[in-house]
C-alpha positions as CSV (number, residue, x, y, z in Angstrom):
1,M,0.0,0.0,0.0
2,A,1.1,3.5,-0.7
3,N,1.2,6.0,2.2
4,S,-1.7,7.9,0.6
5,D,-3.9,4.7,0.9
6,F,-3.9,5.0,4.7
7,K,-6.7,7.2,6.2
8,I,-5.6,8.3,9.7
9,G,-7.2,10.1,12.5
10,V,-5.5,11.6,15.5
11,V,-7.2,12.0,18.9
12,G,-5.4,14.2,21.3
13,V,-3.5,16.9,19.4
14,G,-1.4,18.5,22.1
15,R,2.3,18.9,21.5
16,M,2.9,15.2,20.7
17,G,-0.2,14.4,18.9
18,A,-0.2,17.5,16.7
19,N,3.4,16.9,15.7
20,I,2.8,13.2,14.9
21,A,-0.1,14.4,12.6
22,R,2.1,17.0,11.0
23,H,4.8,14.5,10.2
24,L,2.5,11.8,8.8
25,N,0.8,14.4,6.7
26,D,4.2,15.6,5.4
27,D,5.1,11.9,4.7
28,G,2.2,11.5,2.4
29,F,-0.3,9.8,4.6
30,Q,-4.0,11.0,4.6
31,V,-4.5,12.5,8.0
32,V,-8.2,13.1,7.5
33,A,-9.6,13.8,11.0
34,V,-8.4,15.3,14.3
35,Y,-10.1,15.6,17.6
36,D,-9.2,17.3,20.9
37,V,-11.1,18.3,24.0
38,D,-9.7,21.7,23.3
39,A,-11.5,22.5,20.0
40,T,-9.2,25.4,19.3
41,R,-6.3,23.0,19.0
42,S,-8.0,20.7,16.6
43,K,-9.4,23.5,14.5
44,S,-6.0,25.1,14.1
45,L,-4.2,21.9,13.2
46,A,-7.0,20.9,10.8
47,E,-6.6,24.1,8.9
48,E,-2.8,23.6,8.8
49,I,-2.8,20.1,7.4
50,G,-6.2,20.0,5.5
51,A,-8.0,17.6,7.9
52,E,-11.5,17.7,9.4
53,A,-11.7,19.0,13.0
54,T,-14.5,17.1,14.6
55,D,-16.1,17.4,18.1
56,R,-17.3,13.8,17.9
57,L,-15.1,10.8,18.5
58,A,-17.4,8.6,16.5
59,R,-16.8,10.8,13.5
60,V,-13.1,10.1,13.7
61,T,-13.8,6.4,13.6
62,E,-16.2,6.9,10.7
63,L,-13.7,8.7,8.5
64,C,-10.5,6.7,9.4
65,D,-9.1,3.2,9.1
66,Y,-6.4,3.9,11.6
67,V,-6.8,6.1,14.7
68,I,-3.8,7.3,16.7
69,T,-4.6,8.3,20.3
70,V,-2.4,10.5,22.5
71,V,-4.4,11.3,25.6
72,T,-3.3,12.4,29.1
73,D,-4.0,9.5,31.5
74,D,-6.0,6.4,32.3
75,N,-9.3,8.3,32.8
76,A,-9.1,10.0,29.4
77,M,-8.3,6.7,27.7
78,R,-11.3,5.0,29.3
79,Q,-13.5,7.9,28.3
80,I,-12.7,7.8,24.6
81,F,-13.1,4.0,24.5
82,S,-16.3,4.0,26.7
83,A,-18.6,1.4,25.1
84,G,-21.7,2.8,26.8
85,A,-21.1,6.5,26.1
86,D,-23.2,8.5,23.6
87,D,-19.9,9.3,21.8
88,S,-17.0,6.9,21.6
89,L,-14.3,5.7,19.3
90,L,-15.9,2.3,19.5
91,K,-19.0,3.3,17.6
92,G,-18.9,1.9,14.1
93,A,-15.3,0.6,14.9
94,E,-15.4,-2.6,13.0
95,G,-12.2,-3.0,10.9
96,T,-10.5,0.0,12.6
97,L,-7.0,-0.3,14.0
98,F,-6.3,1.9,17.1
99,I,-2.7,2.9,17.8
100,N,-2.6,4.1,21.4
101,C,0.5,6.2,22.2
102,A,-0.1,7.6,25.7
103,T,1.8,6.5,28.8
104,I,-0.9,4.9,30.8
105,T,-1.3,1.9,33.2
106,P,-0.6,-1.3,31.3
107,Q,-3.9,-2.9,32.3
108,V,-5.8,-0.1,30.5
109,H,-4.1,-1.1,27.3
110,V,-5.3,-4.7,27.9
111,D,-8.8,-3.6,28.6
112,V,-8.9,-1.4,25.5
113,E,-7.7,-4.2,23.4
114,A,-10.6,-6.4,24.7
115,L,-13.1,-3.7,24.1
116,A,-11.9,-3.1,20.6
117,A,-12.1,-6.8,19.8
118,K,-15.7,-6.9,20.9
119,H,-16.4,-4.2,18.3
120,G,-14.5,-6.0,15.5
121,A,-11.5,-3.6,15.8
122,Q,-7.9,-4.0,16.8
123,S,-5.8,-2.1,19.3
124,L,-2.0,-1.6,19.5
125,E,0.0,0.2,22.1
126,G,2.7,2.4,20.6
127,C,4.6,3.7,23.6
128,M,6.9,6.6,22.9
129,A,10.3,7.1,24.6
130,S,11.1,10.4,22.8
131,S,9.9,14.0,22.8
132,I,8.2,16.7,20.7
133,T,11.1,17.3,18.3
134,Q,11.3,13.6,17.5
135,A,7.5,13.4,17.0
136,R,7.7,16.2,14.4
137,E,10.7,14.7,12.6
138,G,9.4,11.1,12.6
139,T,12.4,9.9,14.8
140,L,10.5,8.5,17.8
141,Y,11.7,5.5,19.7
142,L,8.6,3.3,19.7
143,M,7.8,0.2,21.7
144,C,4.7,-1.7,20.7
145,G,2.5,-4.2,22.4
146,G,-0.6,-6.1,21.2
147,A,-1.3,-8.7,18.6
148,E,1.6,-9.2,16.2
149,E,-0.9,-9.1,13.3
150,A,-2.0,-5.6,14.4
151,F,1.7,-4.5,14.6
152,N,2.5,-5.8,11.1
153,Q,-0.6,-4.1,9.7
154,A,0.3,-0.8,11.3
155,K,4.0,-1.0,10.5
156,P,4.1,1.5,7.6
157,I,2.7,4.1,9.9
158,L,4.9,3.1,12.8
159,D,8.0,3.1,10.5
160,S,7.2,6.6,9.4
161,M,6.8,7.8,13.0
162,S,10.0,6.2,14.3
163,V,13.7,5.9,13.9
164,S,13.8,2.8,16.2
165,L,10.8,0.5,16.4
166,R,10.5,-2.6,18.6
167,Y,7.7,-5.1,19.0
168,V,7.7,-6.0,22.7
169,G,4.9,-8.6,23.0
170,E,1.3,-8.9,24.2
171,A,-0.9,-6.0,25.2
172,G,0.4,-4.2,28.3
173,S,4.0,-5.3,27.9
174,A,5.2,-2.2,26.0
175,A,3.5,0.0,28.6
176,Q,5.3,-1.9,31.4
177,V,8.7,-1.3,29.6
178,K,7.8,2.4,29.1
179,A,6.9,2.8,32.8
180,L,10.3,1.4,33.7
181,V,12.1,3.7,31.2
182,N,10.4,6.8,32.6
183,M,10.9,5.6,36.2
184,V,14.7,5.3,35.7
185,M,14.8,8.5,33.7
186,N,13.0,10.4,36.5
187,I,15.4,9.0,39.1
188,N,18.4,10.0,37.0
189,T,16.9,13.5,36.6
190,A,16.2,14.0,40.3
191,G,19.7,12.7,41.1
192,L,21.4,15.0,38.6
193,A,19.4,18.0,40.1
194,E,20.8,17.1,43.6
195,G,24.3,16.7,42.3
196,L,24.4,20.0,40.5
197,G,22.5,21.7,43.3
198,L,25.1,20.6,45.8
199,G,27.8,21.6,43.4
200,A,26.3,25.1,43.2
201,A,26.0,25.3,47.0
202,L,29.7,24.4,47.3
203,G,30.7,27.1,44.8
204,L,32.0,24.6,42.2
205,D,32.1,25.5,38.5
206,L,29.1,23.8,37.2
207,K,30.4,23.5,33.6
208,M,33.5,21.8,34.9
209,L,31.4,19.6,37.1
210,Q,29.2,18.5,34.2
211,E,32.3,17.7,32.1
212,I,33.6,15.5,34.8
213,F,30.2,13.8,35.3
214,A,30.2,13.1,31.6
215,Q,33.5,11.2,31.8
216,T,32.8,9.2,34.9
217,G,30.1,6.9,36.4
218,A,27.9,10.0,36.9
219,N,27.2,10.2,33.2
220,S,23.7,9.7,31.9
221,R,21.5,10.6,28.9
222,V,19.8,13.1,31.3
223,L,23.1,14.9,31.9
224,E,23.2,15.6,28.1
225,T,19.6,16.8,27.8
226,D,19.0,18.5,31.1
227,G,22.3,19.5,32.8
228,E,22.7,23.0,31.2
229,D,18.9,23.6,31.5
230,M,19.1,23.0,35.2
231,E,22.1,25.4,35.5
232,N,20.5,28.1,33.4
233,R,16.9,27.6,34.7
234,D,15.7,26.9,31.2
235,H,12.7,24.6,31.8
236,E,10.8,24.9,28.5
237,C,8.5,21.9,28.6
238,Y,9.3,18.8,26.6
239,F,8.3,16.3,29.2
240,S,6.5,17.9,32.2
241,S,7.2,17.4,35.8
242,A,3.5,16.5,36.2
243,H,3.9,13.7,33.6
244,A,7.0,12.6,35.5
245,A,5.0,12.2,38.7
246,K,2.3,10.3,36.8
247,D,4.7,7.9,35.2
248,S,6.7,7.2,38.3
249,G,3.3,6.5,39.9
250,I,2.5,3.9,37.2
251,A,5.8,2.2,37.9
252,L,5.3,2.2,41.6
253,G,1.9,0.6,41.1
254,L,3.5,-2.2,39.1
255,A,6.1,-2.6,41.9
256,K,3.3,-2.9,44.5
257,D,1.6,-5.6,42.5
258,A,5.0,-7.4,42.2
259,G,5.6,-7.1,46.0
260,L,8.7,-4.9,45.5
261,N,9.9,-1.9,47.5
262,L,11.4,0.8,45.3
263,P,12.6,3.6,47.7
264,L,14.4,5.6,45.0
265,A,11.3,5.7,42.8
266,E,9.2,6.7,45.8
267,A,11.5,9.5,46.7
268,T,11.6,10.7,43.1
269,K,7.8,10.7,42.8
270,K,7.6,12.8,46.0
271,Q,9.9,15.4,44.4
272,Y,7.7,15.6,41.3
273,D,4.6,15.7,43.4
274,R,6.1,18.6,45.2
275,M,6.6,20.4,41.9
276,I,2.8,20.1,41.3
277,E,2.0,21.3,44.8
278,I,4.0,24.5,44.3
279,G,2.4,25.2,40.9
280,K,5.4,24.2,38.8
281,G,4.1,20.9,37.4
282,E,4.0,22.2,33.9
283,L,7.8,23.0,33.9
284,D,9.9,20.5,32.1
285,K,11.2,17.6,34.3
286,S,14.5,19.5,34.5
287,G,12.6,21.9,36.7
288,V,13.0,19.6,39.6
289,A,16.3,21.5,40.0
290,E,14.3,24.4,41.4
291,L,13.9,22.2,44.5
292,T,17.6,21.5,45.0
293,F,19.6,24.5,43.9
294,P,20.4,27.0,46.6
295,G,18.4,30.2,46.5
296,R,15.6,28.8,44.4
297,G,12.2,27.3,45.2
């Protein structure tokens, strides 16, 4: 099939969803419908890429063979796939393939797959371990879970969206991996904020300190992406502190079910919960440095 043979809808066109839609449109796919609870977002994007902005979920399903969802949390996901609601993506869903990209509890992906199957549709989780720039450029790191048949059917779309694509296994498995990725990332971010914050309190040259971190066991991907931002207080949002709190919470829920105690993850979540409490939850995750550098807060 040519890219133009795919009719795609995108539900949830915030920073990630909108940029996925833009990239797919640029890559020759038919992005024919967009939906968001904030109608101004969907209308603006629709005008930009020549899609229909609709205020009904069922209309997205009606127009599209593939629907990409990028919603905020478990509740939002359950709402758009509510079988008993007046408006739902499940209405007239027979033959539709849903690609669900939000970071949510793994069990919700399992539940959505079962609901989709009851309506003659397929569901695939496409968990993203990348950010806004990568969504726009089609260079996401994507981990997918669900039926392998669904993965293979959606592969042309997934290949366009990603630079690295991995099929993990059954529904829920990719979301488990994504929760662990974000849990470890959040721990690294909070740890870096404490290291640089203490360095600042000791009067050390932070550029020098980061160079030494990069050449020793203190090195991390987070040092590369967030170190200078922490020093310069540049917390433009690519992955919010509020999302960090949510995702660490998902991982801790998995740990509880497995009977494990994860004190570092718990401490990290408390830091990001604190960011929300003081009204800084929409800062980038690097903003956790505002809690650790002297003279801030």
